[in-house]
N, C-alpha and C positions, 0 to 999 in steps of 0.2 A: 645171223646168217647156221640153223646147224645142220649139219653130214647126217643121215640116217644112210649104214650100211644095210642093205635087204638083201636076205637070203631068202632065193626061190629056192620051191624044193618041188615047181608044177601046180599047187594049189592057182587055184581063180584068187582073184583078187575080191579081198573083201572085204575093202573102203573106196571109197572116193578121193578122199582127203583124210589123212596120216602124220602127227607130227607128237615128235615126242622130246622135249624140253625142257632147264637144258641141257643140253650132251658134248661133251661131256659137265658129269656134275658135281654134287655131294651125298648122291641120295634119295635127294628130293630130285623128282621132278611130277613133267607134268604130260599126262598123253591128252590129245586135243584127235577125234574124228568122226568124221561123216560115215553118211552112208547104208545100205538096203536095213531096213532094221529088223531087229531083229529078236529074239528074247530076252537074250543074253549075251554075254562075248563075255573069254573069261581070257583073263591074267595070269602066264606061268611066266617064276625067272630064277633063271638057272644060273648055274657058277657055269668060269671057263669047260669050266672038265663036267659039264653036263651038270650037273647036283642040280637036283628040283628042294630051292631054295624058301617060296613063296607060291602059295595058285591067289587065286584072287579073281569072286567071278560079276559082275555088274548089269546092271538091265540096258538094252541099248531097244528101248520097243519105241524109239520116234527114233531113230537112224542118228542122233545129234549128244555124242561127248563128251563131256572133257573135268578129265579122273585124275587125284594129286593122288604119287604115290611116296614115301614115304621108310627108304630104306639103309637112312642117314649111322644103324650103327651096324654095315655088309664095314667089313674091309676093301680097300683102293683093285682097285679092277676093272676085266673084260664081262659084261654078264650078258646074255640072253634073255628082252622079255618077249617072251609064242604069246596072239593075240587070237585067238582062235575063238570060234560060234559054227557050230555044226559040221563038217565039212570044209571048208573053209579058215588056213593057219598066213599068219607074217609072222617074221620073227625081223626079230631089229635089234642089234649089239650098244648098252644102254655103256656106256663108259663110267663110273663114278672112280674121285680120284682123292 
């Protein structure tokens, strides 16, 4: 069982199904999502004070995605992972221990 904290910024739903696991983690985690096919999805990781850590763009043409991230070198803390496609955004808290 994984608890996700979603910050609702009033945008429309990006996906039908979204899972980030494990959370908390050691900097390595996986995102699985299904939804409306898009050309690409952008993942943007910010630290707790809003500094940009990493941006990664992944193809989402099939509407299904399973993508692993490796931020093993990051210090322990709470980070925000922004998932964007077009004008749709979801922000998830990621805890690195």
